[in-house]
C-alpha positions, 0 to 999 in steps of 0.5 A: 801312470802306466801299470805300476810305472809312474812318470812326473813331467815338468815342462818349462817353455822359453822365458827371457833368460834374464827374468828366469835367472833372476826368479831362480836367483832368490829362494822362494821365487820358484816352487816345485811340486812333488806327488805326495807320499801315499801308501803304495805311492811313494814319492821315491817311486816316480820318475821325475823328468824336466823338459827345459828350453833356455841357453845353457852355455854362459855368454854373460853372468845372467843370460843362461840357466845353470843346472845348479838352479834345478832340484836334486830329486829330478832324475832326468833333464832334457835340455832343449834350445842348444844347437850341439847334439849331446844326447847321451845323458851326462851326470851333473850332481844327482841327476842326468842331463841330456841335450838333444840339440837341433834335428836339422842343420840350423846354423853353419857352426861346428857343433851342428856338424855332429850326428843328429840324433833323437832318444827313446826313453824307456822307464819301468818300475822296479817289481822287486822294490815297488816304492824304490826308484824305477829302472830307465835307459835311453836309446839314442836313434841316429837321424839318417834323413838330415841334409849332411853337413861338414865343418872344418877349420884350417890355418893357411900357415900350416899349409904353406910350411909343406913342401911344394910337392905336398902342396905347400909353399916350401920350407923357405916360406916365411910368414908376414907379421906385425902391422905391415903384414900384407902390405906391398912395398914402401908400406902401400897396400899391395895390388895383387893378393899374395899367393891368392892363387895357391890359397884358391887351390888349397881351399878347393881341395878342402871343400872337394874332400868335405864333399866326398866325406859328406856323400860317403855315407849315402853312397854306401847305403845306396841312397840319393845324396842330397846337396851337402852343407859345407863350411870351411873356416879359414884362419888367414893370419901370416900375410895371406889375403882373403879371396872372394867368396861368392866367386869361389862358391860359383865353382861348386854350384850344383855340388853343395847346398850353400855355394854363397857362404862356403868360407869364413875367414878369420885371424888367430890374433882376434880369437886369442884376444877373445880367449884371454878376455874370457879367462880374465872374467870376460870383462867386456861382456860385464861392462855391456851387462851393467846397463841391464842391471842398473835399477835392479838390486837383485842383479847389482848384488850378483854383479858385486859378487862377481866383481869381488871374486874376480878382483880379490879372490881368484889369486892362488886358487887351486882347487876352485875356479872363478866361476866355482866360487862366484856361484858358490857365493851367490848360493850362499847369499840368496839360497843355501848357507851351506853352498861353500862348504858343500862346494869345497867338499865336491871339488875335494872329492872330485880331486881325490878321484882323479888322484885315485884313478891316476894312481891306479893307472900309474901305480908302478911309476908312482911307487918306483925308487926311494922314499923321496922319490915316491913322495915327489911322485905322489905330489906330482900326481896330485898336482896333475889331478888338480889340473884336470880338475881346473881344466874343466873350467878353463875349457869352458872358458875357451868355449864360451869365447868361441861361442861368443865369436861374431860373423866371420868375413863376408865374401867381399874381403872385409874383416868381421869375425866369425861365429863358432859353436863351443869346441868339444862341448861334449868333452867339457860336459862329460868332465862335469860329472861328480 
């Protein structure tokens, strides 16, 4: 307490995600203590903030903590452990969530390439309404002393289609495909890698561009430039071969901080399979999870709920996603008998809001024409709103698939896959506003 401003701080250090998930799954296992109401000390006059350090992105049904487990009377949740900096508070139900991310680059993934920031939280009691909610705001502060890091993903096939004057292989280039892609005559493994010199030239040019981009802010401020971290993720599908990463990196010794792992090779077909697996319920992850839940009745019930939804209740869903329905059923069974009703109301309100926003922006188009045209335009606007609503869940599934990628091909040209942060996570989380 400072003056008339009162702050209640709830801290939760790291607990194994599966254990904490199980504790939150059953009503009564976790108790929350709130300041009691006293004359001049209304519980509503406290600013309630929580610090949590757990996985936020779901890779399997029980290895992350959902915001829905947290009480609605919280005002601000500061989420740690995740890499990406999403410092601007975003709304989740009745409270706001700020994900600060790491203060330095800890992994060469896309989420780490965004501007590193910290946050100053200001809280002040409302003197006009002493027993009411306090006023608060957050002030992001960019960190300017972090080692610069630039990340870019490219597909060699896109560059190959350019004209030779623009650095491509010309319009006559035809990518290889199928099981014989990358093989030489009579199905034998090709000797010299095709277009290896061209691939090296393209990647060198891209790395030089990323280095210049990383150095620019420091040079504008007239400061000494630390060696930047550079990661170039390269899709080499289409018959191209990888190049030796360590030999390639030797050209940039003294120019970058990570010359030995500048490049990360992958094939887009692998990524598509992983995304398809995520969209189909991430069956592989669930099979692995079965081993962990044997002998645990609570988690077995949760798995049965998810299987029931995935197998029988996903066909024809429009306003709800599979994750929505699975979480609501879990809440209905273990915690809140009104969970399904509340979910439907919330999703209906969100869709109605999208319809209203679209109607406001395109009122002239929707109301143009005769009565039949207006009806068709309104139906189309509603359908677009439903797709906007479902895009949130679809983007989350794709993000989880990207985050679940393995390490990429090393410098010797073998073919493990890559680990990639969730793409456009900020946009995904902002779409979760209610």
